[in-house]
N, C-alpha and C positions, 0 to 999 in steps of 0.2 A: 579642718582648721579651727583655730580655739577661739573659743568667744566667750567674755567673763559674762559669768550666770548673775544674776539678780539681787539673789544671797550678800554681794556686797556690792551694795550701790551709793552710789556718792550720796553725801546728806544736802538735803536741801538749807538754806537761809535760817528756816527756824529749827533747823538740827533734829529733824523727822527724816524718817526713812519715806522717801513716798510709794516707792517702785515695789520696796520690802512688802509696804502696804496691801496694796491691791494685785500685787502680780499672782493671787489665787483667780483674778477673772480671769485669766491669762484660758485658767483649766475652764470655765464658765460657758468662754466663747468657744472654743472648742470642742466642747459638749453638741453646742447647741448647733453648732454646722452640720455635724456627724447624725444627729438624730432628726434634721433637716432631708440630708439625703436618704436615711433608711424612713423617712416616712412617706418620700416622693416616689422609696423603690415601692413600696405593698399600699400605701393608701388610697389609689388608683383600681386596684382589686375587683372595690365593689359596686363601681362607678361604670360599668357596663352597660345595664340598663338605662342608668341616665341618659348616659351617653347614646345610646342607639335613638334614645325618644329624644332627645334635646338637636342633637346633631347628623340623629340617623346612620351612626356609626356601624359600619359594617366587621364580621368576627375578626376578618383579616388587618382591617380599621384599629380594631380592639385591641391587637396583639400588638400591635406596633407604639402604639400608646406605653404599653404596661415595656412591654422590650426595647423599644429604641433608646429610653433613658436609660436603662444597664447595659445598650450595646456601646454607646457613644462614653456612658461612663467607664467602660471599662478598659476599653480602646484607648482613651485618652490617660487613662490613668501615673501610667512609669512618663510620658511626655512631663504632666502636670508638676513630677517630683521634681523633674531636670531643669523646669523654667524654676519653681522655686531656688534649685541651689545656684542659677545664674543671677537671676533679678531680685531674692531678695524674699524668705517665704512671708512673709509681712504684708508685700506688694504684694506680691500673689494672691494670699489669701483673704485682700482685703478686693481686689479684681475680682479672682472667682468668686467671692461672698456675695457683690453687690451685681454679677452676671448674672448670677440664681437666683437672686431674688427677683429680678428685671424679667428672667425666664417664667417665673415663677403667675408674675401680673401677665407677661404676652399669654398665657394656656388659661389662663381665668376669662381671657375676653376672646377667647379663639372662636372666630366665626363658625370657623365650618372644621369636621374631622381633619381634612389634608392641614389645614394649618397649626391644628393643634398636635399632630406628629411636628409637624417642622420645631415648633415651639419645645416637643417633648425633648425631640434631639439635642435643643440648642443647650436644654437645661440640664444634661447629661453633659455635655461637653464643660460649661459649667461647672457641675460639678466636679470635673473630671482637673480642674483648675485649683481647684479651692480644697476636695478633702488631704490630698498628699503633702498639702504643712503642717497637718494641725502635729504630728507627731513630732516633726522637727523642729516646730514653735513651740512646743512644750521641755524639750529635749535644749534648747536654745535656753528656757528660764527657771530650770529646775534640774537638781540634779542628785545624786547619791540617795539617801532612805527618800527623802521627797519626790523624787524622781519615779522609784515603785509606788510610791502610796498614788502618788495621781496617776499610774497604769491602774493601782486596785480598785481607784473608783471609775477608770473612763470605761472597763468592760462591762460591771455588768448597769451603768444607766445604758449603753449604746444599745445592751440585750434586751431593756425595756424599749427603749425605742422603738424595735424590731417589731415586740409583742404588741404595741401601742396603733402602730399605724390602720390593718382594715378596723380594728373598732373606730376609733378617731374618722373615719374617712366612711363609715356609715353612720355614725353617729351627726358627723357635717349634712351628709346627703339627703338623710331621712327628714332633721331637722329646718331644710329650705329657709334658714337663718336670711330675712330679707329678700327672698323670693331668690337666693342666688342658689340652690340646688349645689350639681358636681362642682359648681367652678368656685364653691367654697374649700372643695379640696387645694386647691392652688394660692389661694386667697390668705390661707393662712400661715401661710411662709412671710407674709410684707412683713406683720409687726413684728415678729421671730427675725426676719432678717436684717429690716431697719435697727430695730434693740442691738444686735450682733454688733453690726456696723459701728454703730456708734460706741459699743464699749471697747471693741477693737482698737477702733483708730485713735481712741484716744491710752491706752494702758497697753497694746501689745509695743513692745519696744521695737525702735525701728535701727533694725542689723543690714547692710548691703549683703548685697550676693556677693556671691566668686562670677567674677563676667569673663576666670579664663575659661572657668565651664563650655563645649560648646555641646549645644544643642545636636541630635539627630535629628534634621528632619524627616528625611529619607527613611529613616527606620519606621518612623514612628507615621507615615503614608501609605507603606506596607501594610503594617497593625493596622491602620484605619479601613484599607481595602480590604486586606484580605477577610476583616470582620465581617463590614458589610458583605461580599461576595458570599460570604456563609448564611449569615441571619437574613438576607433577601432570598432567597429561594425558602427556606424555612417556611418563612411565615405568607410567602403568595403561593406555595408549589399544590395545597391541597385545593385553593380558591380556584387554582389554574388546569386542575387536571393533571398535573406533571409534566410538562412539556419541555423539551431538550436544552430550554436555555435552562433551566433550573437546575439539572444534572450539571449543563457546562460551568458555571457560576461554583458550586463546588466543588468541582474541581479545580480553576480558576484559584478558590480558596485555598487545597492545600498545596498550591503550587507557589502562589504568595508569600504562604508559613513557612515555606521552607526556603525561597532568595532569599525570606526577614532573617533568617536563622544563618544563614553565608556570609549576608550582610552587616551582617553583627561583627561575624568572624573577622570578615576583611579588613572592616572598620578599627578594631580594634588592635589587627595587624598591623595596620598603616599609624597607630601612635594618641590614632582621634579615638574622642571618648564616645561607648559604643551606648545604644539605649537599655540595652539590659547586657551584665556583664554578660560576657560570652561562655565564662568557666561551667557557669551556673546547667549550661546547657550539654554539657559534657558529663554532668553526674546522674547516673541513670536515676537515682530515687527520687530525686529532684522533679528530671523532667517527667517519668511517671505518675508523680504527686501530681504535677499538673492537670496532667488526665483523669486521676481520681476526685481532683477539685471538680472538675471543670462536670464531669458523670454526675458528685455528687449532689451538688449546688442546682445543677441543671434539673437535676429526678424533684428535689424539694423544693424549689421553687417553681417548677412545672406542675406540681400536685397541688401544691397550695391555692393555684390560680384555679388548676380543676374544681377542687372544691369549694371556692367561696363563686363559682359559675355554677354547678350542679344548685347551691342552695335558691341563688338568686333567678335564672332561666330554669333549673329544672321541678325545685321545690315553690316556686314566687315567695321566697324570700324576701321584707326589706332589704333596703342594704342599711339599715344599723342592725338586723337582725342577724342577714352573712355575716358582719363585721364582727359577730360576739358569737357565731360559731365559728368562730377563728381559734377562740379562748381553749379549748380540748389542745389542740394542737399548740397554742403555746404555752400554755401550762405543763403538757408531757414536755414542750422543748426544755422550757427552765429544769423541770425536774433532772429528766437524763444531764444537764450542763452542769449540776450543781453536782451532782453526784461524780459525773466527770473528772469535774473540773478541782471538787475536793479532794479526792482520796484514787478512784480507781485508775484514771491516768497513772499517776506516781507507781501505783501497787505493781499493777500489772503490764503496763505498757502499752506496746502493739497490738495487744489481747481486748482492748480497750475498742479499735477501729474496728475490727470483727464483730466484736460482739453489738456494737450498736444499729450496724444494716443488717443482722442477722434481726435484733428488737423490730426493727421496721420491717423487716417482711411480714414477720408475725403478724404486727399491727393493719399492714397489707390484705394479710389472708381473712386476719378476723374483720377488715370493713367489710369484705369481696360480700363474705356471708350476711353481714348486716344489711349492706345492701339487695341482696338479694331474697330480705324477705319484709321489705320493705313496704307501709299501706299509705302512700300516697295520703290519704284522708288521714291521716290523723298521723304524719309524720311529724317528730321532731328534732332537734341535733340530739337529742336524748339517742334518741335510735344507732347512732352512727358513732356519737364519741368515744366509747372504749375503744374502739377499733384506731381512731385517731389520739386519742394520747397515747396508744402503745407506741404506735408510729413514731409519735414526737418524741420522747423518752430516747428512744435509739436514733435520733435524730438529732437531738442538744449532747449526746455521748460522742456523738464526732465532731458536731461543730466544735465542740469545747476543748478538743484534742487535735484534731488533724492538722490545725498552722504547723504545732509544734512538732510532730514528726514530722514531716515534713524538712524546715529548716532546722534540723538537726543533721541536714543531710548536709550543708553547706559552711562553708567555713564563716570566720566573725564577720571578717570584712566584707562579706559578701551579703549580710541579712537585709542592708538596708536596700537592694535592688534587689534581691529575692523577695522580699514583704509587700515590692509594689507590683511583682509580677504574681505575685500569690491573687490579692486584692483583683487583678484587674481581669486573672482569668477565672474568676469568682464572681465577677459581675457578667461579664459574656456569658459565659455557664448558665446562666440565668437567665441571660437575653435567649440563647439558645434554647433553654428550656421553657421559654413560654411561649415560643414559635412551634417546640414541638408538638409540648402538651395541651396548645390551643387546639394545632388543626387536629390532633388528634382525636380531643373531644369535641371539636363542631363539626364533626363530618358525621357523627351519631344524632348531636341535637338535633339536624338539619331536620333529621328522621322525625323527630320527638321522643327517641328515645336515648333519654338522659342517665339510665344507668348504666346500657351499657359503651357508652360514650367515658363513665367515670370507670368500668370496669377496662376499658382497655388501657386508659390511663394508670390503672392501676398495675397490666401485666409490663407498661413501658417504662415505668419505676422500677420494677421487681427485674427488669432486664439491667437497666442502669445500674441496679445494688448489688446486681454478681457480678457485674465486671468492674464493680470500685472494690468489691471482696477482695477478688481477686489481686486487685496492685496491692492493698491493703501488706497484701507480703512479703512487697518488693521495697516498705519502708524500714527506716531506721526502727528497732528493738525499743529506746527511748528516745522519749520527748526532747525537746529543745526547755529549759526552766521559761516559766513566763517573762521573769526579767531582762533575757539575754535576747529576748523574739523580740522586744524594743528597739537594742542598742547596749541595752546596758550594761556595760562593760564591770568588770569587777575593780578598777581605777575608781570610776567613776563611784563607786559605792567609797571607797576611801577619801578620792579626794573633794572635799562639797565644795570648792570655789571655783573650777570651770569643768565643762563638759563638753566634750570632742565631738562633731558631728559635721 
């Protein structure tokens, strides 16, 4: 459908163009919402010992608190986008932001670990309703060169949000402001969320949704069930000794995803709107790209969690010091992303996705030997910073370019659906990574051998990186340009009066 852009607002009674003056606040609100999600995906990483002391959280409980959020977020992202199409993006954005803020308050007042896990699952669900509306709202209210400028601002700011999560979390927990401890990690969302709600309600223009859009609830239910059947045994298996039900659940998960693919094709063949464009699943490069994203982000998120746990539990770092201990990884990732995004990906194409994991493997090898030579009595983050930084550089090179190469395999009219699926798989992959790497680390940590736990996690990461490296050879040789990844077609740049959504 076509919607008028706020570039041509109707003049007010005093001759001013109020919407024109204030529409950049829409970008501010979208960035705030995205940063809230990024913070909540990583800020809890440093809260493990505090949760154990306050609520008696076990290792499995901690894995659910961290990974449960990513699970429901990823499982609901595509559905959230469809709901925005049907009921209006502004409406779903406000509902999602309200629910996210409320769920943050519930997390902050959770009386026990079981309640906190439930509230984190709800928070992820709210995020799934909130986040997909952002890009659509930006495209509704900006067009042409301004839209390109908006996304140029959007990306780096979001990267900053991912970097400051553990640092901010450590600062809040260690500061113990008003005696709130770990609860302040969630309470920080309240003033941010309320401010964003007030601005969004006042300045995001009302545009009706398309009630002819049908929401595939059957497909959505299959995705949620299949994801849950996969993550549940991965979280609980190590603790329970991998009984038969864990293997049956994982087998049922594989069957569920296969049924989802069949159901999507049948839904499209019947003339109804599927949750995911079936043509995407028939593109080999896109399908293997989904596997690549799950492998890469599962390894990255899982290793970052193990690093934080090693510092806090193994080396007795405070929450604040453990948060700062993530800085070498964040700095390395920023360097690698800047190099890859600025020129390397355009210059060497797909090879950047192969150089990146090789550098990560080199960083992991260096970190292995650094861990071997540790003296716990005099340990500092500088003892392992070189290996972490090198691994971060390799990760940043991949992060900056991965989506563009996978999206190059899809048609222009499939970008919206493809982007939603990629984001969902990224989130679910992170949840799986938390479950696997958490189980691997805690299996050794229970014996007090934290270094061996980190070593085993590095072995798992190396296996995932080798598998990812093999997959990169099946991706397109050149990536899709940044502006086209957000659905900015050439005609959008030429016509500054309207934007197709």
